[in-house]
C-alpha positions as CSV (number, residue, x, y, z in Angstrom):
1,M,-89.7,42.2,125.6
2,K,-91.1,45.4,124.1
3,N,-94.0,45.3,126.8
4,R,-91.2,45.0,129.5
5,F,-90.0,48.1,128.3
6,I,-93.0,49.9,128.2
7,I,-93.8,48.8,131.3
8,V,-90.4,49.9,133.1
9,T,-90.7,53.6,131.2
10,I,-94.2,53.8,132.7
11,V,-93.1,52.7,136.0
12,L,-90.7,55.4,136.1
13,A,-92.9,58.0,134.6
14,L,-95.2,57.3,137.4
15,L,-92.5,57.7,140.0
16,L,-91.1,61.0,138.6
17,S,-95.0,62.1,138.5
18,M,-95.0,61.6,142.4
19,T,-92.0,63.4,143.2
20,T,-92.9,66.2,141.3
21,M,-96.5,66.1,142.9
22,A,-94.6,65.9,146.3
23,Q,-92.5,68.5,145.8
24,T,-95.6,70.7,144.8
25,T,-97.3,69.8,148.0
26,S,-94.5,70.9,149.9
27,S,-93.9,74.2,148.2
28,N,-97.7,74.8,148.5
29,E,-97.6,74.0,152.2
30,Q,-94.7,76.3,152.5
31,A,-96.4,79.4,150.6
32,D,-99.6,78.9,152.8
33,I,-97.6,79.3,156.2
34,T,-95.8,82.0,155.1
35,K,-98.8,83.8,153.9
36,G,-99.6,87.5,155.5
37,T,-101.1,90.3,154.3
38,V,-99.6,93.0,156.9
39,R,-96.4,94.6,155.9
40,V,-94.0,97.0,157.5
41,K,-91.5,99.4,156.8
42,I,-88.3,99.6,158.7
43,E,-86.8,103.1,158.2
44,T,-83.0,102.9,158.5
45,R,-79.7,105.4,157.9
46,L,-78.8,102.7,155.3
47,G,-82.0,102.3,153.8
48,D,-85.4,100.5,154.2
49,I,-86.1,97.2,155.0
50,V,-89.9,95.7,154.5
51,V,-90.5,92.9,156.4
52,R,-93.9,90.7,155.9
53,L,-95.4,89.3,159.1
54,Y,-96.8,85.5,158.9
55,D,-100.6,84.9,159.4
56,A,-99.7,81.9,161.1
57,T,-98.3,83.8,164.1
58,P,-101.0,85.9,165.0
59,I,-100.0,86.6,168.7
60,H,-96.7,88.1,167.6
61,R,-98.0,89.5,164.2
62,D,-100.7,91.6,166.1
63,N,-98.5,92.5,169.0
64,F,-95.5,93.8,166.6
65,V,-98.4,95.8,164.8
66,K,-99.9,97.3,168.2
67,L,-96.0,98.5,169.0
68,V,-95.7,99.8,165.4
69,K,-98.9,101.8,165.4
70,E,-98.1,103.3,169.0
71,G,-94.2,104.2,167.7
72,Y,-93.0,102.3,170.2
73,Y,-90.0,101.1,168.1
74,D,-89.1,104.8,166.6
75,G,-86.0,105.7,167.4
76,T,-84.9,102.4,168.9
77,L,-81.6,100.9,167.7
78,F,-80.2,97.8,165.9
79,H,-78.1,97.3,169.2
80,R,-76.8,93.8,168.8
81,V,-75.2,93.0,165.2
82,I,-73.3,90.0,164.7
83,K,-71.8,89.3,161.4
84,N,-72.7,86.1,159.6
85,F,-75.7,85.7,162.0
86,M,-78.4,88.6,162.9
87,I,-79.1,92.1,163.5
88,Q,-81.2,92.6,166.9
89,G,-83.8,95.2,167.5
90,G,-86.5,96.3,169.6
91,D,-85.2,97.2,173.2
92,P,-86.8,100.6,174.3
93,D,-83.9,101.3,176.5
94,S,-82.2,101.9,173.4
95,K,-83.6,105.1,172.3
96,G,-81.1,107.9,172.6
97,A,-79.0,105.4,175.1
98,P,-75.0,106.3,175.3
99,A,-72.1,104.4,173.8
100,D,-70.9,102.7,177.4
101,K,-74.6,101.8,178.2
102,F,-75.5,97.7,178.2
103,L,-78.7,97.0,176.1
104,G,-80.8,93.9,175.4
105,E,-82.7,93.9,179.0
106,G,-85.5,96.2,178.0
107,G,-89.1,95.2,176.7
108,P,-92.5,95.9,178.0
109,D,-93.9,94.6,180.9
110,Y,-95.2,91.0,179.3
111,T,-94.0,88.3,177.3
112,L,-95.6,86.4,174.3
113,E,-96.6,83.2,174.1
114,A,-94.4,81.1,172.1
115,E,-95.6,80.3,168.0
116,I,-92.9,78.0,167.2
117,R,-94.5,76.3,163.9
118,T,-93.4,73.7,161.6
119,G,-92.5,75.4,158.4
120,L,-91.2,78.4,159.9
121,Y,-87.5,78.6,160.3
122,H,-84.2,80.4,160.3
123,K,-83.6,81.0,156.7
124,R,-81.8,84.3,155.7
125,G,-84.1,87.0,155.9
126,A,-86.2,85.6,158.5
127,L,-87.9,87.6,161.4
128,A,-87.9,86.3,164.7
129,A,-88.6,86.9,168.4
130,A,-86.1,87.4,170.9
131,R,-86.5,85.7,174.4
132,E,-84.8,84.6,177.6
133,G,-83.0,81.2,177.8
134,D,-84.5,77.8,178.6
135,D,-83.0,78.3,182.1
136,T,-85.2,80.7,182.8
137,N,-88.0,80.4,180.2
138,P,-88.6,76.7,179.7
139,E,-92.0,77.8,177.7
140,R,-89.6,79.3,175.0
141,R,-92.1,82.7,175.8
142,S,-90.7,85.7,173.4
143,S,-89.8,89.1,174.5
144,G,-92.9,91.4,174.2
145,S,-90.7,93.6,171.8
146,Q,-87.5,92.6,170.8
147,F,-86.9,90.9,167.3
148,Y,-83.9,89.8,165.0
149,I,-83.7,89.5,161.5
150,V,-81.4,86.7,160.1
151,W,-78.9,86.8,157.9
152,G,-76.6,83.2,159.0
153,R,-74.7,81.5,155.9
154,T,-75.1,78.9,153.5
155,F,-74.3,75.1,154.7
156,S,-72.2,71.8,152.9
157,P,-74.3,68.8,152.7
158,R,-72.2,67.4,155.1
159,Q,-72.6,70.3,157.4
160,I,-76.4,70.1,156.9
161,E,-76.6,66.0,157.6
162,Y,-74.6,67.2,161.0
163,L,-77.1,70.0,161.3
164,N,-79.9,67.5,160.8
165,E,-78.7,64.6,162.9
166,K,-78.0,67.1,166.1
167,L,-81.3,68.9,165.8
168,K,-83.1,65.5,165.9
169,T,-81.0,64.6,168.8
170,E,-81.5,67.7,171.0
171,H,-84.9,68.7,169.6
172,P,-86.5,65.5,168.7
173,E,-90.1,67.0,168.7
174,T,-88.9,69.3,165.3
175,G,-88.4,65.9,163.3
176,G,-85.3,67.5,161.9
177,L,-85.0,69.5,159.2
178,T,-87.5,69.2,156.2
179,E,-85.8,69.0,152.3
180,M,-87.0,72.4,151.9
181,Q,-85.0,73.7,154.9
182,Q,-81.9,71.8,153.9
183,R,-82.3,72.9,150.3
184,I,-82.7,76.5,151.5
185,Y,-79.7,76.4,153.9
186,A,-77.5,74.8,151.3
187,S,-78.4,77.6,148.7
188,K,-79.7,80.7,150.6
189,G,-78.1,80.2,153.6
190,G,-79.8,81.2,157.5
191,T,-79.1,80.1,161.4
192,P,-80.6,76.5,161.2
193,H,-79.5,75.9,164.8
194,L,-81.8,77.9,166.2
195,D,-84.9,76.1,164.8
196,G,-87.6,74.7,166.8
197,Q,-86.3,77.0,169.5
198,Y,-87.2,80.7,168.9
199,T,-90.7,82.3,167.2
200,V,-90.0,82.9,163.6
201,F,-93.4,85.4,162.9
202,G,-92.3,86.9,159.2
203,E,-89.7,87.7,156.6
204,V,-87.9,90.0,154.6
205,E,-89.5,91.2,151.3
206,E,-87.6,94.0,150.2
207,G,-84.3,95.4,151.7
208,M,-82.0,92.3,151.8
209,D,-79.2,94.7,150.8
210,V,-79.8,96.9,153.7
211,V,-79.8,93.7,156.3
212,E,-76.2,93.0,154.8
213,K,-75.0,96.4,155.2
214,I,-76.1,96.5,159.0
215,Q,-74.5,93.1,159.8
216,N,-71.2,94.2,158.7
217,L,-70.9,97.0,160.6
218,P,-68.0,97.6,162.9
219,T,-69.1,97.0,166.6
220,N,-67.9,97.1,169.7
221,Q,-67.0,94.6,172.6
222,A,-71.1,94.5,173.1
223,D,-71.6,93.9,169.8
224,R,-73.2,97.1,169.4
225,P,-72.5,99.0,166.0
226,V,-70.2,101.8,166.6
227,E,-72.3,104.0,164.6
228,D,-75.9,103.9,166.1
229,V,-78.7,102.5,163.5
230,A,-82.0,103.6,164.7
231,V,-85.1,103.0,162.9
232,K,-88.4,104.3,162.3
233,M,-91.6,101.7,161.5
234,T,-94.7,102.2,159.8
235,I,-97.7,99.8,158.7
236,L,-97.7,99.8,154.8
């Protein structure tokens, strides 16, 4: 009887060790894919946001850096803001735009190859590239300049289960939500319905309080803040 107890104890210890190792491996893989040495400061009238660009998405990283260094973004607005969803900017047509001007179609004369990577997803604070819809853009190429920062919301276990099944059905290439994604969406929030469809190429390191302020601003019928939020960007 005593020997049987010892064996059961050893087996349980091994299972616990394997589970811990799996979680550690998953965390390490996540840390690796979100590595990045390039940081960009986005200055606004409501405060500064600092984003880190991922090395795993070099096309988007290098393009963003190029535009920042050229001053391309300076004076542009967060022209589309949706509470509990995201804040979007990067349209050059928004510079000095009158209040009634339609925005969201501007950009350079090129698009970027999609870099949709497993492990890079729409958690709160994710930096991602805007794009045209699948009907006109089946390759999911990104806008050459427009981007958005995710705010989103948190989800209950039942909602996550539903979203996971929906994602696996509609976008089987993603394999659904990983355990880490499910934990993040339950605890910190985000916009999981966008996963596998848009390129996530960075994340906010500092200034989520500023993102929160912007996504809470009053907006007009076109989702543009009533009082403009212009930006200035610099490489740190």
